[in-house]
C-alpha positions in Angstrom: 18.9 22.2 19.7 17.2 18.9 20.2 15.4 18.0 23.4 14.5 14.7 24.9 10.8 14.3 25.8 9.3 11.1 27.1 6.2 10.1 25.2 5.2 6.9 27.0 5.1 3.4 25.6 8.5 2.7 27.0 10.4 5.0 24.6 11.8 8.5 24.7 11.7 10.8 21.7 14.1 13.4 20.4 12.6 16.5 18.7 15.0 17.5 15.9 15.3 20.6 13.8 14.0 20.7 10.2 17.6 20.4 8.9 17.7 16.9 10.3 15.2 15.5 7.9 16.5 17.8 5.1 19.8 15.9 5.3 17.9 12.6 5.1 15.8 12.9 1.9 15.4 10.3 -0.8 14.7 11.1 -4.5 11.0 11.2 -4.9 9.3 10.1 -8.2 12.2 7.9 -9.4 10.1 4.8 -10.1 6.7 3.9 -11.6 5.0 0.6 -11.2 6.9 -1.0 -14.1 10.3 -0.3 -12.5 8.9 -1.5 -9.2 7.8 -4.7 -10.8 11.3 -5.0 -12.3 12.8 -4.4 -8.9 10.6 -7.3 -7.4 11.7 -9.7 -10.1 15.3 -8.5 -9.8 15.4 -9.3 -6.1 14.5 -12.9 -6.7 15.6 -14.0 -10.1 18.9 -15.5 -9.1 16.9 -18.2 -7.2 15.6 -19.5 -10.5 19.1 -20.2 -11.7 20.4 -22.0 -8.7 19.7 -23.0 -5.1 16.2 -24.3 -5.5 17.4 -27.7 -6.8 19.0 -28.6 -3.4 15.4 -29.2 -2.4 15.5 -32.3 -4.6 18.1 -33.7 -2.3 16.0 -33.0 0.7 12.5 -34.0 -0.5 12.8 -35.4 -4.0 10.6 -34.0 -6.7 7.4 -34.6 -4.8 8.6 -33.0 -1.6 10.0 -30.0 -3.4 6.9 -29.6 -5.5 4.5 -29.7 -2.5 6.9 -27.4 -0.6 7.1 -24.9 -3.5 3.3 -24.9 -3.8 2.9 -24.1 -0.1 5.7 -21.4 -0.4 4.0 -19.9 -3.4 0.7 -19.7 -1.5 2.6 -18.1 1.4 4.2 -15.5 -0.7 1.1 -14.7 -2.8 -0.9 -14.2 0.4 1.9 -12.1 1.9 2.3 -10.0 -1.2 -1.4 -9.1 -1.1 -1.0 -8.1 2.6 2.1 -6.0 1.9 0.5 -4.3 -1.0 -2.3 -3.1 1.3 0.1 -1.9 4.0 2.4 -0.2 1.5 -0.4 1.7 -0.1 -1.7 2.8 3.4 1.8 3.7 4.8 4.2 4.5 1.9 7.4 4.9 3.8 11.0 3.7 3.2 10.8 1.6 6.4 8.3 -0.8 4.7 7.9 -3.9 6.9 9.5 -2.2 9.8 7.1 0.8 9.4 4.1 -1.5 9.2 5.1 -3.4 12.3 6.0 -0.2 14.1 2.4 1.0 13.8 0.8 -2.4 14.6 3.2 -3.8 17.2 4.9 -0.8 18.7 8.6 0.2 18.7 9.9 -3.1 19.8 7.9 -5.0 17.2 8.9 -2.5 14.5 12.6 -2.8 15.4 12.5 -6.6 15.5 10.9 -6.7 12.1 13.3 -4.2 10.6 16.3 -6.0 12.1 15.2 -9.3 10.7 14.8 -7.7 7.2 18.1 -6.0 7.5 19.9 -9.2 8.5 18.3 -10.9 5.5 19.3 -8.1 3.1 22.8 -7.7 4.4 23.7 -11.3 4.3 21.9 -12.3 1.0 24.2 -10.2 -1.2 27.2 -11.7 0.5 25.9 -15.1 -0.4 25.2 -14.1 -3.9 28.6 -12.6 -4.3 30.1 -16.0 -3.4 27.9 -17.6 -6.1 29.0 -15.0 -8.6 32.6 -15.8 -7.7 31.9 -19.4 -8.2 30.4 -18.8 -11.6 33.4 -16.6 -12.7 35.8 -19.3 -11.6 33.8 -22.1 -13.3 33.7 -20.2 -16.5 37.4 -19.7 -16.4 37.2 -15.9 -16.6 40.2 -13.8 -15.8 42.2 -16.8 -14.6 41.0 -16.4 -11.0 41.5 -19.2 -8.5 39.9 -17.4 -5.5 36.6 -15.7 -5.4 37.4 -12.7 -3.1 38.5 -10.3 -5.9 35.1 -10.9 -7.5 33.3 -10.1 -4.3 35.3 -6.9 -3.9 34.6 -5.8 -7.5 30.9 -6.6 -7.3 30.5 -4.5 -4.2 32.6 -1.7 -5.5 30.8 -1.4 -8.8 27.2 -1.9 -7.7 27.4 0.1 -4.5 29.0 2.8 -6.6 26.1 2.8 -9.1 23.6 3.1 -6.2 25.7 6.0 -4.8 25.5 7.8 -8.2 21.7 7.8 -8.2 18.6 5.7 -7.6 17.0 6.4 -11.0 20.1 5.2 -12.8 20.4 2.2 -10.5 16.8 1.1 -11.0 17.0 1.4 -14.8 20.2 -0.5 -15.0 18.7 -3.2 -12.7 15.8 -3.4 -15.0 18.0 -4.0 -18.0 20.1 -6.7 -16.3 16.9 -8.4 -15.0 15.5 -8.4 -18.6 18.6 -10.2 -19.8 18.2 -12.8 -17.1 14.5 -13.3 -18.0 15.5 -13.9 -21.6 17.9 -16.5 -20.3 15.1 -18.3 -18.4 12.9 -18.2 -21.5 15.6 -19.7 -23.7 16.1 -22.5 -21.1 12.4 -23.3 -20.9 11.9 -23.3 -24.6 14.9 -25.6 -25.1 13.9 -28.0 -22.4 10.2 -28.4 -23.1 10.6 -30.9 -26.0 13.0 -33.0 -23.8 10.7 -33.4 -20.8 10.0 -37.0 -19.8 7.7 -37.0 -16.7 9.2 -40.3 -15.5 12.5 -38.5 -14.9 10.9 -36.3 -12.2 10.7 -39.2 -9.8 14.0 -41.0 -10.6 15.5 -40.6 -7.1 15.3 -44.0 -5.3 13.0 -44.1 -2.3 14.5 -44.4 1.1 13.0 -46.3 4.1 11.6 -43.0 5.6 8.0 -42.9 6.7 5.8 -42.3 3.7 8.6 -42.9 1.2 7.7 -43.5 -2.5 9.1 -42.6 -5.9 7.1 -39.3 -5.6 8.3 -38.7 -2.0 11.6 -40.6 -1.9 12.5 -39.1 1.5 9.0 -39.5 3.0 6.7 -36.9 4.5 9.5 -35.2 6.4 11.1 -34.3 3.1 8.3 -31.9 2.4 9.3 -29.7 5.3 13.0 -30.1 4.7 12.5 -28.9 1.1 10.5 -25.9 2.3 13.5 -23.7 2.6 14.6 -24.3 -1.0 11.1 -23.6 -2.3 11.6 -20.1 -0.8 14.5 -19.5 -3.2 11.9 -19.0 -6.0 10.5 -16.0 -4.2 13.0 -14.8 -1.5 13.2 -11.0 -1.1 10.2 -9.9 -3.2 9.0 -8.4 0.1 11.6 -5.7 -0.5 9.5 -3.9 -3.1 7.8 -1.6 -0.5 11.2 -0.3 0.5 11.0 1.9 -2.6 7.8 3.6 -1.4 9.4 7.0 -0.8 11.0 7.0 -4.2 7.9 5.9 -6.2 5.9 8.3 -8.3 2.6 7.4 -6.8 3.2 4.8 -4.1 -0.5 4.4 -3.2 -1.2 3.2 -6.7 2.1 2.0 -8.0 3.2 -0.1 -5.1 0.3 -2.6 -5.2 0.6 -2.8 -9.0 4.4 -3.3 -8.9 4.6 -6.0 -6.2 1.6 -8.0 -7.5 2.9 -7.9 -11.1 6.3 -9.1 -9.9 4.8 -11.9 -8.0 2.8 -13.1 -11.0 6.0 -13.2 -13.1 7.8 -15.2 -10.4 5.0 -17.7 -10.0 5.1 -18.5 -13.8 8.9 -19.0 -13.8 8.9 -21.1 -10.6 6.4 -23.5 -12.2 8.2 -23.7 -15.5 11.7 -24.2 -14.0 10.5 -26.8 -11.5 9.0 -28.9 -14.2 11.4 -28.3 -17.2 14.8 -28.8 -15.4 14.3 -32.1 -13.6 11.8 -33.2 -16.2 14.4 -33.0 -18.9 17.6 -34.1 -17.0 16.2 -36.0 -14.1 15.9 -35.0 -10.5 18.7 -37.3 -9.4 21.1 -35.6 -11.8 20.3 -32.1 -10.6 19.9 -32.6 -6.8 23.5 -31.7 -6.0 24.4 -29.4 -9.0 25.8 -25.9 -8.4 24.6 -24.9 -11.8 21.3 -26.8 -12.4 20.1 -25.0 -15.6 23.3 -25.5 -17.7 23.6 -29.0 -16.2 20.1 -29.9 -17.4 20.9 -28.6 -20.9 24.1 -30.5 -21.1 22.4 -33.7 -19.9 19.9 -33.6 -22.8 22.0 -31.8 -25.6 25.5 -33.0 -24.8 28.4 -31.7 -22.8 29.5 -29.3 -25.5 26.1 -27.8 -26.1 26.4 -24.1 -27.0 23.0 -23.3 -25.5 24.2 -24.5 -22.1 27.1 -22.0 -22.3 24.7 -19.2 -23.2 22.4 -19.9 -20.3 25.5 -20.3 -18.1 26.6 -16.8 -18.9 23.1 -15.4 -18.6 22.9 -17.0 -15.2 25.7 -14.7 -14.2 23.4 -11.8 -15.1 20.7 -13.3 -12.9 23.0 -13.4 -10.0 24.2 -9.9 -10.6 20.6 -8.6 -10.9 19.7 -10.0 -7.4 22.9 -8.8 -5.9 22.5 -5.3 -7.3 18.8 -5.0 -6.2 19.3 -6.4 -2.7 22.0 -3.8 -2.1 19.2 -1.2 -2.8 17.0 -3.0 -0.3 19.5 -3.1 2.6 20.3 0.5 2.2 16.7 1.7 2.4 16.0 -0.5 5.4 19.0 0.7 7.2 18.2 4.3 6.2 14.7 4.1 7.7 15.8 2.5 11.0 18.6 5.1 11.3 16.5 8.1 10.4 14.0 7.2 13.2 16.8 6.7 15.7 16.7 2.9 16.1 20.2 2.7 14.7 23.0 5.4 14.8 21.6 8.5 13.0 24.6 9.2 10.9 23.8 6.1 8.8 20.8 7.8 7.3 22.4 11.0 5.9 21.9 11.3 2.2 24.3 13.0 -0.3 23.7 15.5 -3.0 22.1 12.9 -5.3 19.7 11.9 -2.5 21.3 8.5 -1.9 22.1 7.2 1.7 25.9 7.0 1.6 26.8 5.2 4.8 23.6 3.0 4.6 25.1 1.7 1.3 28.7 1.4 2.4 28.5 -0.1 5.9 26.4 -3.2 5.1 28.4 -3.6 1.9 31.7 -3.7 3.9 30.1 -6.2 6.3 28.8 -8.3 3.4 32.2 -8.4 1.7 34.0 -9.4 4.9 31.5 -12.2 5.5 31.8 -13.5 1.9 35.6 -13.3 1.9 35.9 -15.1 5.3 33.3 -17.8 4.9 33.2 -18.3 1.1 30.1 -20.4 1.8 27.2 -19.1 -0.1 24.8 -21.8 1.0 25.4 -21.2 4.7 25.0 -17.5 4.3 21.8 -17.8 2.3 20.3 -20.1 5.0 21.0 -17.4 7.5 19.2 -14.9 5.2 16.3 -17.2 4.8 15.8 -17.5 8.6 15.8 -13.7 8.9 13.3 -13.5 6.1 11.0 -16.1 7.7 11.0 -14.3 11.0 10.1 -11.0 9.3 7.3 -12.7 7.4 5.7 -13.8 10.7 5.9 -10.3 12.2 4.6 -8.5 9.0 1.6 -10.8 8.7 0.8 -10.3 12.4 1.0 -6.6 11.7 -1.5 -6.8 8.9 -4.0 -8.7 11.1 -3.5 -6.3 14.0 -4.0 -3.3 11.8 -7.2 -4.7 10.2 -8.7 -5.4 13.7 -7.4 -2.3 15.5 -7.7 0.3 12.8 -10.5 -0.7 10.4 -10.9 2.9 9.3 -7.3 3.4 8.2 -7.4 4.7 4.6 -6.4 1.8 2.4 -6.2 2.6 -1.3 -5.6 -1.1 -1.9 -7.3 -3.8 0.2 -6.0 -7.4 0.5 -8.4 -9.9 -1.2 -9.8 -12.1 1.6 -8.5 -9.7 4.3 -7.1 -11.3 7.4 -7.9 -14.8 6.2 -5.4 -14.3 3.4 -2.6 -13.0 5.7 -3.5 -15.6 8.3 -2.7 -18.3 5.8 0.7 -16.6 5.1 1.3 -16.4 8.8 0.9 -20.1 9.4 3.1 -21.0 6.5 5.7 -18.5 7.5 5.8 -20.0 11.0 6.4 -23.4 9.3 9.3 -21.8 7.3 10.9 -20.7 10.6 10.7 -24.3 11.9 12.0 -25.6 8.6 15.2 -23.5 8.8 16.1 -25.2 12.0 15.6 -28.6 10.4 17.8 -27.8 7.4 20.6 -25.8 9.0 20.5 -25.5 12.8 23.9 -23.6 12.8 22.6 -21.0 10.3 19.4 -20.5 12.3 21.3 -20.3 15.5 23.7 -17.7 14.2 20.7 -15.6 13.0 18.9 -16.0 16.3 22.1 -14.9 18.2 22.5 -11.7 16.0 18.8 -11.0 16.4 18.9 -11.2 20.2 21.9 -8.9 20.4 20.1 -6.4 18.2 17.0 -6.5 20.5 19.3 -6.0 23.5 20.7 -2.9 21.8 17.2 -1.6 21.3 16.1 -2.3 24.9 19.1 -0.8 26.6 19.9 2.1 24.3 18.0 3.0 21.1 14.5 3.1 22.5 15.6 6.1 24.5 16.7 8.0 21.4 13.9 7.8 18.8 13.2 10.7 16.5 9.7 12.1 16.8 9.5 13.6 13.3 10.6 10.4 11.4 7.7 9.3 9.1 7.1 6.0 10.9 6.9 7.8 14.2 4.6 10.5 12.7 2.3 7.7 11.7 2.2 6.5 15.3 1.6 10.1 16.6 -1.4 10.4 14.2 -2.8 7.1 15.3 -2.5 8.0 19.0 -4.2 11.4 18.4 -7.0 9.8 16.4 -7.5 7.2 19.2 -7.7 10.0 21.8 -10.3 11.9 19.7 -12.4 8.7 19.3 -12.2 7.8 23.0 -11.8 11.0 25.1 
């Protein structure tokens, strides 16, 4: 029998029997740092193939370049902060778990909700892009993308249900194929680069407009959202903490290695594609890498077709991996009682069944109804930016309030590093409203409804023995000993 016992802090805890957590166990030791690094690249790699180039239409090459540099600084600083917190608190809740300890149950739930919105909606957007690719390539004679969305969810959710080890290894293989495609593209484009083509968008009459900044200074902030596409979702690596072999060592290695790979590809793609084909030619393309190759090698270039097909692998890699991410975030929130507890029950193969199926069903419905990948991804970006702000605040609070917390990995530069990420993440939140106020408004509405659910219901039904709540109990006990 479980009993409700108030614990203070505005929440009530349920004490559950041992069987509760036994029914909610993930497979430990499934991933070392190499697979974790592959997971980090897999989350993001679709953004190298498409999406980023819309920033050329917002800020020109100069605006997108400056925005991408700022975004790269933000993500690099954030990754260092996440590496520290993941090594100190290796739980499946990841960002939610970090914020739970630093900001309390409301801050933890808010962070977890923002991440969950991002990770539920991003696969829906990517499935729309996959459907567009399949139609553009003339595969299977399809004239509507929804059968592709359904097949994608059915196959890749099914693989995740089969087992995490198998899923991570398959993700790694698909990601490796996508990386090869990016290498082929860069090698083919380098001889064709003409730096004058980078600035071929005609300047407007905006303040500060020039060939380098054709849309003026405002274009830098407007392009900010699209610079995020080069790195969006890498923050999901710590969601694998409870399934890593040695999370205290492997988590920092994996996420930092993934970030280094993504930085290299962002720089290469940003120069090679518009430098070869011209920024003006790519600013509105749905398929910028094949379009760039066709611009310089001819419309019938075989290499463009090869990269086009491999681009599909890149989209699949991100789709596949983000499904993993949403399931682990939902699993952690449910296990701790923030969301309905049935969602965290795991099957015989230690995979969270409903946590995979429910967001998958929501994502499929969103994709089939809207068929608007760009709108969906903008909603996801807003959720991501909100979570970045909260996670960086969490790092700063934990450094100040708990300086003696065991930290196997420490962020270079400490709170200065994460403060930089915090300022830039706040700018990203503002930028989402400038680029797509409807998407930002939708995300804000969902977010507020979730917070209302927490305030009026779930904060009274938290599970005391959940790992994230155990961390809080230890912190409170330690504080009482230090300050009797």
